[in-house]
N, C-alpha and C positions, 0 to 999 in steps of 0.2 A: 523597503519594495519589490516585491510582488514576485515572480518566479516567468518567466514569459509561457505558457504552458501552450502544449505539441500537441498533437495525436497521432496516432498512428496505430495497423494494427496489424497481429503479430502476435509471435510468444513474448513475453518477455523473459524469457530466459534469454532468449539470444543477443539482449541491447546493449548497447556498447554506449556504457553510463555507466555513474563514480558512482550507483545506487540502483537498489530495485526497491520495491515496496512490497514485500509480503502481504496478502490479507490474510494471518497465516489464527491457530484458534490460541486460547487460551493460556496450553500442555507445548507450546511451541517444539513438536515430535514430531513433527510433517503432518499430511493429510490427504484430501482432495482438492481437489481444481488446482489453485496457483499457489496455493499452498505444498502440495505433491508434488510441480514438476518442480517449483522454484528447489527444491530437495534434492528434491531427482536427481535433475541437472547443475545443483551445486558439490556435491558428491557427500561424502563425510564430512568433511566440518564445518561445516553447519548443522546439525546434527550436532557435531561433539559440540562446538561454541555453545547451542539452542541449553543438551545435558549443560555443562557444566552453571551456565548462568540461571538453572531451576533446579542447580545444587548447594546453589551460593546466595544470592542477592534477589528469584522470585521465587523461592519454595511455590511460591502458594498457584504461579505463572501469573503470565502477562493477564492486566487486570483490558476490561474495554475500554479501547480509546485508546490506553495506554505504545507504546512504539520504546523498541529499542535495534540496538545494532550488534550483528556477527558481522565476523568472514562472508567474506559470496566465497567462498571455494571456488570446485571449477569456472562458475561463468564468470562472464566477461565485468561483468559487472565487479567492482576490489569490495564491497558490503550489502548486505542483505538487512534495509530493515524496517525488522518483523511488526505490524500493527494487530490490532484485534476491534476491529470490525463488530455492532453487535448486529444481533439476529433481529431483523424484522417483528413488527407485531403492529395489528392490524387496532390494538385497544390503549397501548400507551405510545408516545409522542418521545424514539431513542434517534433524536437529528442531530441531538446535540452528542452526544457519547463517536454518532457518525464523523461532525463534524471534528470532535479530537484525534480521530488516529489522522486528521490529516494530515493537522496542525502540528498537530504532537513526533507526526513521521517528519515534516519538514523542522521540526528543532531538533529531533535527531538530527537531520538530516544536517543543519548548521554545525550541531557541535565534532563531529567528524569530520569530517569538513568538504560534501558532496555536494554539488555543484548543479550536476543533471544530476535527473531522478525521475522512472520510468515505477509508475502507479500505475499497479490494478482499478477496476470497476469493486472498490470494499464494498462485502454484505451486496451485493447487487450479483454470487453466484446461488452458491445454496444453501445461504443467510439468508436468500427470499428478499432481497430488497427492491423495490419496482423500477427500473432499469434508469428510466427518466429522470427519480425521483430521486435518485441513487447517484446520475448525474451532475443535475444543479446542486445537490450539497456537496458533493466536490470541485467543481469545477471553483462555485464561488467564495468555497473556504480556502484551498490553495490561494485565487487569484486575491482574497481578502489579507492574507497573512503575510506579515513580516518576514524575508528568509533571506540570505546568504543568495538563495540554487536560481540560479541564473533561469536550468529549462528543470519545466516538471510536466516528464510526458503520459499521457495517460499513452497505454498499451490496454487495445483490447479483441474480446476474444468475438470474433461475428459484426453480424451488419448492423443487428438492435444495439446492439453496446456502445458499438460504433456515430450510427446515427441516431444513439440519445446525446451522447459527450459533444459534437456537434454542436449538435442544438444548441445546448446546455453553453457552448461556449461565445455562441453567434447571438445566443442573449445576452453574451458580458457590454455587448458591442454599443 
């Protein structure tokens, strides 16, 4: 059974959910955009957990399209699911890697028992993925992925992102 998809405008770091998904870089040590906001709001516990992952199971970083969970630190969410989306490329179709980031995030959510998960628009910021295509891939993948997650909430910053995800959800019906 797939998750019920909802949309919200706002700040992913304030969402009262079991887990938030972080659009991370492969280094897992913070960055800009959503990644930086989650690390800042979540405090040092998230960075410490990421450093531990890098020192043990992920010495080369998290591969693109994969996901891993850490504590949520000071966030309302108990967990952060870090996933690495692909950088958009005009000459190479990386859509499957973007879809994998969402599928793997849901798989990790199931492993940690998360029933409510907040997602950002993975790869649609600094990684340059066109918003409408990012929304189509995100919504279609989450809708088609079997999961125990009950609510997949896309938390979108700004009207362009919200409108693109609204069109993608409407296209499912």
